[in-house]
C-alpha positions as CSV (number, residue, x, y, z in Angstrom):
1,M,96.1,130.4,68.0
2,A,93.7,128.7,70.4
3,K,91.9,131.2,72.4
4,Y,91.0,130.4,76.0
5,P,88.3,131.6,78.6
6,K,90.3,134.4,80.9
7,D,89.7,132.1,83.8
8,Q,91.8,128.9,82.3
9,R,94.8,131.0,81.1
10,A,97.8,131.5,83.7
11,N,98.3,135.3,84.9
12,E,101.9,134.6,85.2
13,P,104.2,132.8,83.2
14,Q,104.9,129.2,83.8
15,S,108.0,126.8,83.6
16,L,108.0,123.9,81.1
17,A,108.3,121.5,84.0
18,T,105.1,122.6,85.9
19,M,103.1,123.2,82.9
20,L,104.4,119.5,81.9
21,A,103.4,118.4,85.7
22,E,100.0,119.4,85.4
23,V,99.0,118.2,82.8
24,L,100.3,114.7,83.6
25,R,98.3,115.0,86.8
26,K,95.2,116.2,85.1
27,G,95.3,113.0,82.9
28,N,96.2,110.9,85.2
29,M,99.2,109.8,83.4
30,D,101.8,110.7,86.7
31,Q,101.1,106.9,88.5
32,K,102.3,105.9,85.5
33,V,105.4,107.5,84.7
34,N,106.3,107.1,88.9
35,E,106.1,103.4,88.4
36,T,108.3,103.8,85.2
37,R,110.8,105.4,87.2
38,V,110.9,102.5,89.7
39,L,111.7,100.1,87.2
40,D,114.3,102.2,85.7
41,F,115.7,102.7,89.3
42,I,116.2,99.0,89.8
43,N,117.2,98.1,86.5
44,G,119.9,100.8,86.9
45,T,120.6,99.9,90.4
46,F,121.5,95.7,90.5
47,S,124.0,94.1,88.5
48,P,123.2,92.7,85.0
49,S,124.1,89.0,86.5
50,V,121.5,90.1,89.4
51,L,118.9,91.5,86.4
52,L,118.8,88.1,84.9
53,N,117.8,86.2,87.2
54,I,114.5,88.6,87.1
55,Q,111.7,86.7,84.7
56,K,109.4,89.8,85.2
57,M,108.9,93.3,86.8
58,Y,106.3,95.3,87.3
59,V,104.2,97.8,89.3
60,Q,100.4,97.6,90.0
61,Q,98.2,99.5,92.6
62,G,101.4,100.6,94.6
63,V,103.0,97.1,94.5
64,L,106.1,96.1,93.0
65,V,105.8,92.6,91.4
66,M,109.5,90.8,91.1
67,I,109.4,87.0,89.5
68,V,112.4,85.8,90.2
69,T,114.0,82.7,88.7
70,S,116.7,81.6,91.7
71,P,115.5,80.7,95.0
72,S,118.5,81.9,96.9
73,L,118.2,85.5,95.3
74,R,114.4,86.1,96.5
75,Q,115.5,85.0,99.9
76,E,117.9,87.8,99.7
77,F,115.4,90.0,98.2
78,H,113.2,89.1,100.8
79,L,115.6,89.5,103.7
80,T,116.8,92.8,102.2
81,R,113.2,94.7,100.3
82,E,112.6,97.0,103.5
83,R,115.9,98.4,102.6
84,L,115.0,98.3,98.9
85,L,111.5,99.6,99.6
86,A,113.0,103.1,101.5
87,Q,116.1,103.5,98.6
88,I,112.6,103.2,96.1
89,S,110.8,105.9,98.1
90,R,114.1,108.4,98.6
91,H,114.8,108.0,94.6
92,V,111.5,108.4,93.5
93,G,109.6,109.4,95.8
94,A,107.4,108.2,99.0
95,G,103.8,106.3,98.4
96,I,105.1,105.4,95.4
97,I,105.2,101.8,95.8
98,K,103.8,100.2,99.2
99,E,104.9,97.3,99.1
100,I,107.6,94.9,97.7
101,R,106.0,91.1,96.7
102,L,108.6,88.0,95.1
103,L,107.5,85.3,93.7
104,G,108.9,82.4,92.4
105,A,109.2,81.7,88.2
């Protein structure tokens, strides 16, 4: 087993969840995990017929970008994007997504 200097070892036992969260944070991977959680939330929230009209969806620097092929659906998303942003914040965490940008295909 590897030896660690005393100051790098935890004096108290830690849960696996706590240790994984710290590893993700130190490796700057926590943002990517949260972005994936946002996309999973959207895929689980919308119906398959709605998802067929979303050509591409990604997160870039705190902005959820959705490329929507249907103009009427894009308009509907535009009208309800504040509510969707609030739902995302409740589910994934506040501050992960700051804006929703809707683009036409």
